[in-house]
C-alpha positions in Angstrom: 1.9 37.6 -14.6 3.5 34.8 -12.5 3.0 35.0 -8.8 6.0 35.8 -6.6 7.3 33.1 -4.2 7.8 33.6 -0.5 9.8 36.6 0.5 12.7 35.8 2.0 12.9 38.9 4.2 9.9 37.5 6.0 11.9 34.6 7.5 15.2 36.8 7.9 13.5 39.5 9.7 11.3 37.6 12.0 12.8 34.5 13.3 15.1 36.1 15.6 15.6 36.4 19.3 14.2 40.2 19.5 11.1 39.1 17.8 10.5 36.0 20.1 10.9 38.1 23.0 8.4 40.7 21.8 6.0 37.8 21.3 6.8 36.5 24.8 6.1 39.7 26.2 2.7 39.8 24.6 2.2 36.6 25.9 3.1 37.3 29.5 0.5 40.1 29.4 -2.2 38.0 28.6 -2.4 39.4 24.9 -2.1 36.6 23.1 -4.8 33.5 22.0 -3.4 30.3 20.5 -5.7 29.1 17.8 -4.9 25.1 17.6 -5.6 23.2 14.5 -5.4 19.5 13.3 -1.8 19.3 12.5 -0.9 19.6 16.2 -2.8 16.2 16.8 -0.2 13.7 16.2 -1.2 10.4 18.0 0.4 7.0 18.2 -1.2 4.1 16.6 0.9 1.4 18.4 4.5 2.8 17.9 3.4 4.7 14.7 2.8 8.5 14.9 -0.3 9.5 12.7 -2.3 12.6 12.3 -5.7 12.1 14.1 -7.5 13.1 10.9 -5.8 10.3 8.8 -6.4 7.8 11.6 -10.1 8.7 11.6 -10.3 8.5 8.1 -8.6 5.1 7.8 -10.9 3.7 10.7 -14.1 5.2 9.1 -13.4 3.5 5.7 -12.6 0.2 7.4 -15.8 0.4 9.2 -17.7 1.4 6.2 -16.1 -1.1 3.8 -14.9 1.6 1.6 -12.0 1.3 -0.7 -9.7 4.2 -0.6 -7.3 3.2 -3.4 -8.1 6.5 -5.4 -7.8 8.8 -2.3 -4.0 8.7 -2.2 -1.8 7.1 0.3 -3.0 9.0 3.2 -6.7 9.7 2.8 -8.3 12.5 4.6 -11.4 12.3 6.9 -13.2 14.9 4.3 -12.1 12.5 1.5 -13.6 9.7 3.1 -16.9 11.2 4.1 -17.3 12.6 0.7 -16.9 9.1 -0.6 -19.3 7.6 1.8 -21.9 10.0 0.9 -21.2 9.5 -2.9 -21.7 5.8 -2.6 -24.9 6.1 -0.5 -26.8 9.4 -1.0 -29.5 8.3 1.6 -26.9 7.9 4.3 -26.8 10.1 7.1 -23.3 11.7 7.8 -21.2 9.3 10.2 -20.8 11.6 13.2 -21.8 8.6 15.6 -19.5 6.4 13.9 -16.6 8.8 14.0 -17.3 9.8 17.7 -17.2 6.0 18.4 -13.9 5.4 16.8 -12.4 8.4 18.7 -13.8 7.3 22.0 -12.5 3.6 21.6 -9.1 5.1 20.5 -8.3 6.3 24.3 -5.3 8.3 22.9 -3.3 10.4 25.2 -3.4 14.2 24.6 -0.5 14.8 21.9 2.7 16.6 23.2 2.2 19.8 21.7 -1.2 20.2 23.4 0.5 19.4 26.7 3.1 21.8 26.3 0.6 24.5 25.2 -1.3 23.8 28.4 1.9 24.2 30.6 2.5 27.9 29.3 0.1 29.4 32.1 0.0 32.6 30.6 -2.5 31.2 28.1 -6.1 31.2 29.5 -8.2 31.3 26.3 -7.7 29.0 23.6 -9.6 28.4 20.3 -9.8 25.2 18.7 -10.7 24.4 15.2 -10.8 20.6 15.7 -13.8 18.7 17.3 -12.1 16.4 20.0 -11.4 17.0 23.5 -7.6 16.6 23.4 -6.9 20.2 24.4 -9.1 20.2 27.4 -7.7 16.9 28.6 -4.2 18.3 28.3 -5.1 21.3 30.4 -6.9 19.3 33.0 -4.0 17.0 33.2 -1.2 19.6 33.4 -2.9 22.2 35.4 -5.5 20.4 37.7 -4.1 16.8 38.2 -6.6 15.6 35.7 -9.9 17.1 37.4 -12.3 18.5 34.8 -11.9 22.2 35.5 -11.2 23.7 31.9 -14.3 25.4 30.7 -15.5 24.0 27.1 -17.6 25.8 25.0 -18.5 24.7 21.3 -20.0 26.9 18.6 -22.7 25.6 16.1 -24.8 27.5 13.5 -28.0 26.6 15.2 -26.7 26.6 18.9 -24.6 29.9 19.1 -22.6 29.7 22.3 -20.4 32.6 23.6 -17.7 33.4 26.1 -19.3 34.1 29.6 -18.1 37.6 30.6 -16.8 36.3 33.7 -16.1 32.6 33.5 -13.4 33.3 30.4 -11.4 35.5 32.8 -11.4 33.0 35.6 -10.5 29.7 34.3 -8.8 28.2 31.2 -11.6 27.9 28.5 -11.4 26.0 25.3 -13.6 27.5 22.4 -14.2 24.9 19.7 -14.8 27.4 16.8 -15.9 24.8 14.3 -18.0 22.7 16.8 -17.5 19.6 18.8 -18.1 16.0 17.9 -21.6 14.5 19.0 -23.9 12.1 17.2 -25.6 15.0 15.5 -24.3 17.5 12.9 -22.8 19.9 15.3 -19.1 19.8 14.1 -17.1 20.0 10.8 -16.1 16.6 9.6 -16.1 17.5 5.7 -16.0 20.6 3.5 -19.6 20.9 3.2 -19.8 21.4 6.9 -16.9 23.9 7.0 -18.8 26.0 4.5 -22.0 26.1 6.6 -19.9 27.0 9.8 -18.0 29.8 7.9 -21.1 31.4 6.4 -22.8 31.2 9.8 -19.8 32.9 11.3 -20.4 35.9 9.1 -23.9 36.5 10.2 -24.4 39.3 12.8 -26.9 37.1 14.7 -25.1 33.9 14.6 -21.6 34.5 15.5 -20.2 34.8 19.2 -19.6 38.2 19.7 -17.8 38.2 22.9 -15.2 35.6 21.3 -14.7 37.7 18.4 -14.2 40.9 20.4 -11.4 38.8 22.0 -9.9 37.7 18.7 -9.9 41.5 17.2 -8.0 42.8 20.4 -5.4 40.2 20.9 -2.5 38.7 19.0 -3.2 35.5 17.3 -1.2 32.2 17.0 -2.5 30.1 14.2 -1.0 26.7 14.9 -1.4 24.0 12.6 -4.5 25.0 10.7 -3.4 24.1 7.3 -6.2 26.6 5.9 -6.4 26.7 2.3 -5.9 30.2 0.6 -9.5 31.3 0.7 -10.1 30.2 4.2 -7.0 31.5 5.8 -8.1 35.1 4.3 -11.7 34.8 5.4 -10.3 33.7 8.9 -8.0 36.5 9.4 -10.6 39.1 7.9 -13.3 37.5 10.1 -11.2 37.7 13.4 -10.0 41.2 12.8 -13.6 42.5 11.8 -11.9 45.1 9.6 -9.6 45.5 6.7 -6.2 43.6 7.4 -4.2 46.4 6.3 -5.5 48.2 9.0 -4.4 45.7 11.5 -0.6 46.7 11.5 -0.7 46.9 15.6 -1.8 43.2 15.9 0.2 40.4 15.3 -0.8 37.2 13.5 1.5 34.3 13.4 0.8 31.4 10.8 2.9 28.1 11.8 2.0 25.0 9.8 3.3 22.8 6.7 2.0 24.5 3.9 1.4 28.2 4.1 4.9 29.2 3.3 4.4 27.0 -0.1 1.2 28.8 -1.1 2.7 31.6 -3.2 -0.7 33.2 -3.7 -1.4 33.3 0.0 2.2 34.6 1.0 1.8 37.3 -1.6 -1.5 38.4 -0.4 -0.3 38.6 3.2 2.8 40.4 2.2 0.8 43.3 0.4 -2.2 43.6 2.6 -1.5 42.2 6.2 1.9 43.5 7.3 0.9 42.3 10.9 1.0 38.6 9.8 4.4 36.4 10.0 4.5 32.9 8.7 6.9 30.8 10.8 9.9 29.5 8.7 11.5 27.3 11.2 9.5 24.1 10.6 5.8 23.3 11.4 3.5 23.8 13.9 4.9 21.3 16.3 8.3 23.0 15.9 6.8 26.3 16.7 5.2 24.9 19.8 8.5 23.2 21.0 10.4 26.4 20.6 7.8 28.6 22.3 7.4 26.2 25.1 11.1 26.0 25.7 11.6 29.9 25.6 8.7 30.6 27.9 10.0 28.2 30.3 13.5 30.0 30.3 11.9 33.2 31.1 9.5 31.7 33.7 11.4 29.0 35.4 9.4 28.9 38.8 5.9 28.6 36.8 5.8 25.0 36.7 6.3 24.8 40.6 3.4 27.6 41.4 0.1 26.1 42.4 -2.8 27.5 39.9 -5.9 29.0 41.2 -8.9 27.0 40.6 -11.8 29.9 40.5 -14.4 28.8 43.0 -17.7 28.3 41.6 -20.8 30.8 42.5 -22.2 28.2 44.6 -20.0 26.1 47.3 -19.8 22.4 46.9 -20.9 20.5 50.0 -18.1 19.5 52.3 -15.7 22.1 50.8 -13.1 23.9 53.1 -14.7 27.4 53.7 -12.2 30.0 53.5 -13.3 33.2 55.1 -11.1 36.6 54.4 -11.2 40.2 54.6 -11.6 41.7 51.1 -7.9 43.1 51.3 -6.7 39.6 51.7 -7.9 37.9 48.4 -4.5 37.4 47.1 -3.9 35.0 50.2 -7.2 33.5 50.0 -6.4 32.4 46.2 -2.9 31.5 47.0 -4.2 29.1 50.1 -7.0 27.6 47.8 -4.6 26.9 45.5 -2.4 24.9 47.7 -5.3 22.9 49.0 -6.7 22.4 45.3 -3.0 20.9 44.3 -3.6 18.3 47.2 -6.8 17.3 46.1 -8.7 19.0 48.9 -11.9 21.0 47.9 -11.7 24.5 49.1 -14.1 27.3 48.5 -14.3 31.2 49.1 -16.9 33.8 48.1 -14.9 35.7 45.5 -17.9 38.2 45.1 -18.6 38.7 49.0 -22.2 38.5 48.4 -23.4 41.4 46.4 -26.1 43.7 47.4 -29.4 42.5 47.5 -28.9 38.9 48.2 -29.8 37.3 51.4 -26.7 37.6 53.6 -27.5 35.4 56.6 -29.4 32.6 54.8 -26.4 32.1 52.3 -23.8 32.4 55.1 -25.7 30.0 57.2 -26.2 27.4 54.5 -22.6 27.4 53.4 -21.2 27.4 56.8 -23.5 24.6 57.7 -22.4 22.6 54.6 -18.7 22.8 54.8 -16.4 20.4 56.2 -14.1 23.0 57.9 -13.9 26.8 58.6 -10.5 28.4 57.8 -10.6 32.2 58.9 -7.7 34.1 57.6 -6.4 36.3 60.2 -4.4 39.6 59.3 -3.8 43.2 60.3 -6.9 44.1 58.3 -9.2 41.5 60.3 -7.6 43.1 63.6 -8.4 46.8 62.6 -11.5 46.3 60.7 -14.1 46.3 63.5 -17.2 47.6 61.8 -19.2 46.6 58.8 -17.0 43.7 58.2 -18.5 40.8 56.1 -16.1 38.2 57.2 -17.4 38.9 60.9 -20.6 37.5 59.9 -19.1 34.4 58.5 -17.0 34.0 62.0 -20.3 34.7 64.0 -21.9 31.7 62.2 -19.2 29.5 62.2 -18.7 30.0 66.3 -22.6 29.1 66.5 -22.2 25.9 64.5 -18.8 24.8 66.6 -21.3 24.9 69.7 -22.9 21.7 68.5 -19.4 20.0 67.5 -17.5 17.9 70.0 -14.9 20.2 71.5 -12.3 17.4 70.8 -13.1 17.7 67.3 -11.4 20.6 65.1 -13.5 22.8 63.0 -12.2 26.2 62.9 -8.6 26.4 61.9 -7.4 29.9 61.8 -4.6 31.0 59.6 -2.5 34.1 60.4 -1.2 35.5 56.8 1.1 38.3 57.8 3.5 39.1 60.7 0.9 40.0 63.0 1.7 38.7 66.4 -1.2 39.2 68.7 -5.0 39.4 68.1 -7.1 41.2 70.7 -10.4 41.4 68.3 -10.9 37.7 67.2 -14.5 37.6 68.7 -16.6 35.8 67.9 -14.1 33.2 67.3 -12.6 31.6 70.3 -9.3 33.1 71.4 -7.8 30.0 72.5 -7.9 28.3 69.1 -4.6 27.1 67.7 -3.3 29.1 64.9 -1.4 28.3 61.8 1.0 31.0 60.5 1.2 30.7 56.7 2.5 33.8 55.2 0.4 35.4 52.3 -1.7 32.1 52.2 1.4 29.9 50.8 0.8 26.5 52.3 3.4 24.2 53.8 3.6 20.3 53.7 2.8 20.0 57.5 -0.3 22.2 56.9 -1.3 20.1 53.8 -0.8 16.8 55.6 -2.6 18.2 58.8 -5.8 19.1 56.5 -5.6 15.8 54.5 -5.9 13.9 57.6 -8.6 16.1 59.0 -10.7 16.1 55.7 -10.2 12.1 55.3 -11.8 11.8 58.9 -14.5 14.2 58.2 -15.3 11.8 54.9 -15.2 8.8 57.2 -17.8 10.6 59.8 -20.1 11.5 57.1 -20.1 8.1 55.5 -20.9 6.5 58.8 -24.0 9.2 59.3 -25.3 8.1 56.0 -25.0 4.2 56.7 
């Protein structure tokens, strides 16, 4: 019996404003995970666009003096690796050669990845490619090229999973099919792919927390170009139960070939009603439309500074933000403004868990900070007992006794409409107070802090010399 072609109802019913808006609703609720594949990696070799896979295939063949005439007009990396192994069975797989080619290429992150990075409601990304383009795009777009994105890579013999806390705090890229090194820790050919897929089926070698996230969220499979068997395996593995039972979860496939794969379309139509195939082009066109629609609904998102979560330990020389627990949002806003200006800022997001040595940690952090910024508010004015921030104020006041009175160290910031503060002790009452409502920085405040921090860096260099 011949297989049926793509159901025209799939295209007509899905790609309209109502469904786009439904997808954006899910996205803005933090319930969508993009799964990024090789079709989005369109790089420029000179002025010529080329998929990264094809570029690496061509360069690897040239480096190994392999003829690719029988591999078609656009040889794939898998095809070249297979030919290389066939010509020399004793040769090791060319991971180091591919890594060297990629390193020397110096490609910028492709536009689709930068646009995905701009969609700030995305925080967890899954990549099925072995490069660092997605991390680079996130760092460029969100953090001024500072390396703040968390990168994790799976390998069958080295199972790394999401950290329960870190993947909630900062953008995370999880390389499900490995990341390129000089060792066989990534997928560069079909044999590698088979080994990774088999390992991911094992209960002892699967990243459980990642799979829990995939099971619960709506998924965007962008540019994966999966063959029929792998698409079925991938969706079933991600959902962890029969696809026919996943009606309340959305899976969108956007690539250049799935809609033409009649067997796969028929399977999804009958057994995975939650899966939709993008009919308006390929993965790049889908990302362009998603990005444009998201920006129209979130016009101020590009101007809002992003919070870089503070590490557990304070970096030496950071600007120490002291706050009452009720004022966490203001501390985050202030830190985001300082981060955007390239100024290192830190606050204790967990406010010292029970059992830790309060006094020792406070003393170490305040001794090592460049400036101390206490946030003043109605909460700090009314909380007179058992206030953790007052321990920090006490230590900061002690340290300031050894600093020249003409040198600023403590810089109080008022974050609400409170006018007078009669309970600033042990902070000196005559300190100049800067008013930043809700912690939102101003150009004047940033300029002042940049000048102060630059002066601190000069003094530190002089002390070391």
